[in-house]
Short mmCIF file of the C-alpha atoms (twelve columns), coordinates in Angstrom:
data_MODEL
# 
_entry.id   MODEL 
# 
loop_
_atom_site.group_PDB 
_atom_site.id 
_atom_site.type_symbol 
_atom_site.label_atom_id 
_atom_site.label_alt_id 
_atom_site.label_comp_id 
_atom_site.label_asym_id 
_atom_site.label_seq_id 
_atom_site.Cartn_x 
_atom_site.Cartn_y 
_atom_site.Cartn_z 
_atom_site.pdbx_PDB_model_num 
ATOM 1  C CA . MET A 1  -70.476 167.414 -3.778 1 
ATOM 2  C CA . PRO A 2  -71.679 165.725 -0.576 1 
ATOM 3  C CA . LEU A 3  -74.244 167.378 1.639  1 
ATOM 4  C CA . GLY A 4  -71.763 167.347 4.546  1 
ATOM 5  C CA . TYR A 5  -69.618 170.022 2.867  1 
ATOM 6  C CA . PHE A 6  -72.597 172.329 2.440  1 
ATOM 7  C CA . ALA A 7  -73.662 171.717 6.026  1 
ATOM 8  C CA . ALA A 8  -70.154 172.502 7.329  1 
ATOM 9  C CA . ALA A 9  -69.970 175.701 5.260  1 
ATOM 10 C CA . TRP A 10 -73.424 176.787 6.359  1 
ATOM 11 C CA . LEU A 11 -72.552 176.094 10.003 1 
ATOM 12 C CA . ALA A 12 -69.366 178.147 9.715  1 
ATOM 13 C CA . LEU A 13 -71.162 181.071 8.073  1 
ATOM 14 C CA . ILE A 14 -73.892 181.096 10.724 1 
ATOM 15 C CA . THR A 15 -71.799 180.566 13.874 1 
ATOM 16 C CA . HIS A 16 -68.785 182.759 13.033 1 
ATOM 17 C CA . PRO A 17 -70.614 186.132 13.233 1 
ATOM 18 C CA . GLN A 18 -72.363 184.999 16.413 1 
ATOM 19 C CA . LEU A 19 -69.059 184.122 18.061 1 
ATOM 20 C CA . ASP A 20 -67.551 187.422 16.939 1 
ATOM 21 C CA . LEU A 21 -70.517 189.199 18.494 1 
ATOM 22 C CA . MET A 22 -69.681 187.634 21.873 1 
ATOM 23 C CA . THR A 23 -66.168 189.101 22.024 1 
ATOM 24 C CA . VAL A 24 -65.273 192.459 23.519 1 
ATOM 25 C CA . TYR A 25 -64.286 193.791 20.066 1 
ATOM 26 C CA . GLY A 26 -67.573 192.757 18.494 1 
ATOM 27 C CA . THR A 27 -68.393 192.780 14.820 1 
ATOM 28 C CA . ARG A 28 -70.034 195.156 12.383 1 
ATOM 29 C CA . LEU A 29 -73.106 193.147 11.516 1 
ATOM 30 C CA . GLY A 30 -74.986 196.195 10.234 1 
ATOM 31 C CA . LEU A 31 -72.605 197.084 7.379  1 
ATOM 32 C CA . PRO A 32 -73.245 198.886 4.991  1 
ATOM 33 C CA . LEU A 33 -76.149 200.522 6.862  1 
ATOM 34 C CA . THR A 34 -74.210 201.373 10.022 1 
ATOM 35 C CA . ASP A 35 -70.556 201.412 10.983 1 
ATOM 36 C CA . HIS A 36 -71.312 200.705 14.672 1 
ATOM 37 C CA . PRO A 37 -69.605 197.558 16.096 1 
ATOM 38 C CA . PHE A 38 -72.046 195.372 18.000 1 
ATOM 39 C CA . ALA A 39 -70.598 193.464 20.961 1 
ATOM 40 C CA . VAL A 40 -71.836 191.525 23.956 1 
ATOM 41 C CA . GLY A 41 -68.449 191.206 25.618 1 
ATOM 42 C CA . SER A 42 -69.092 187.893 27.323 1 
ATOM 43 C CA . ILE A 43 -65.947 186.021 26.224 1 
ATOM 44 C CA . TYR A 44 -62.344 186.936 25.560 1 
ATOM 45 C CA . ILE A 45 -60.754 186.643 22.124 1 
ATOM 46 C CA . ILE A 46 -58.977 183.441 23.133 1 
ATOM 47 C CA . GLU A 47 -61.256 181.582 25.541 1 
ATOM 48 C CA . LEU A 48 -59.720 178.379 26.840 1 
ATOM 49 C CA . LEU A 49 -63.053 176.736 27.655 1 
ATOM 50 C CA . TYR A 50 -64.024 177.182 24.014 1 
ATOM 51 C CA . THR A 51 -60.645 176.719 22.348 1 
ATOM 52 C CA . LEU A 52 -59.466 173.553 24.106 1 
ATOM 53 C CA . PRO A 53 -62.456 171.372 23.091 1 
ATOM 54 C CA . LEU A 54 -62.074 172.596 19.499 1 
ATOM 55 C CA . LEU A 55 -58.365 171.699 19.497 1 
ATOM 56 C CA . ILE A 56 -59.035 168.275 21.035 1 
ATOM 57 C CA . GLY A 57 -61.737 167.598 18.457 1 
ATOM 58 C CA . LEU A 58 -59.455 168.735 15.648 1 
ATOM 59 C CA . ALA A 59 -56.685 166.423 16.909 1 
ATOM 60 C CA . ALA A 60 -59.151 163.513 17.131 1 
ATOM 61 C CA . VAL A 61 -60.453 164.024 13.622 1 
ATOM 62 C CA . SER A 62 -56.914 164.380 12.281 1 
ATOM 63 C CA . ALA A 63 -55.895 161.167 14.020 1 
ATOM 64 C CA . VAL A 64 -58.867 159.267 12.562 1 
ATOM 65 C CA . CYS A 65 -58.232 160.618 9.071  1 
ATOM 66 C CA . ALA A 66 -54.550 159.740 9.295  1 
ATOM 67 C CA . GLY A 67 -55.393 156.210 10.405 1 
ATOM 68 C CA . ILE A 68 -53.733 156.534 13.798 1 
ATOM 69 C CA . ALA A 69 -56.862 156.041 15.882 1 
ATOM 70 C CA . PRO A 70 -59.456 153.313 15.276 1 
ATOM 71 C CA . ASP A 71 -62.834 154.270 13.764 1 
# 
């Protein structure tokens, strides 16, 4: 299995809890020791400044993989 898959999985596992921590709902990072949700509350659940670049990047990667856009 290529190293890129492990790097992508590691990146997802590290950044996902951090992004959840930034929302107003927060995340329960302390489970099973505490049931308290930790939250910073600095971004909304659907933040356009974060979501739009992700969607554009996903569309670009999909276009390259489908052979629509040049390498």
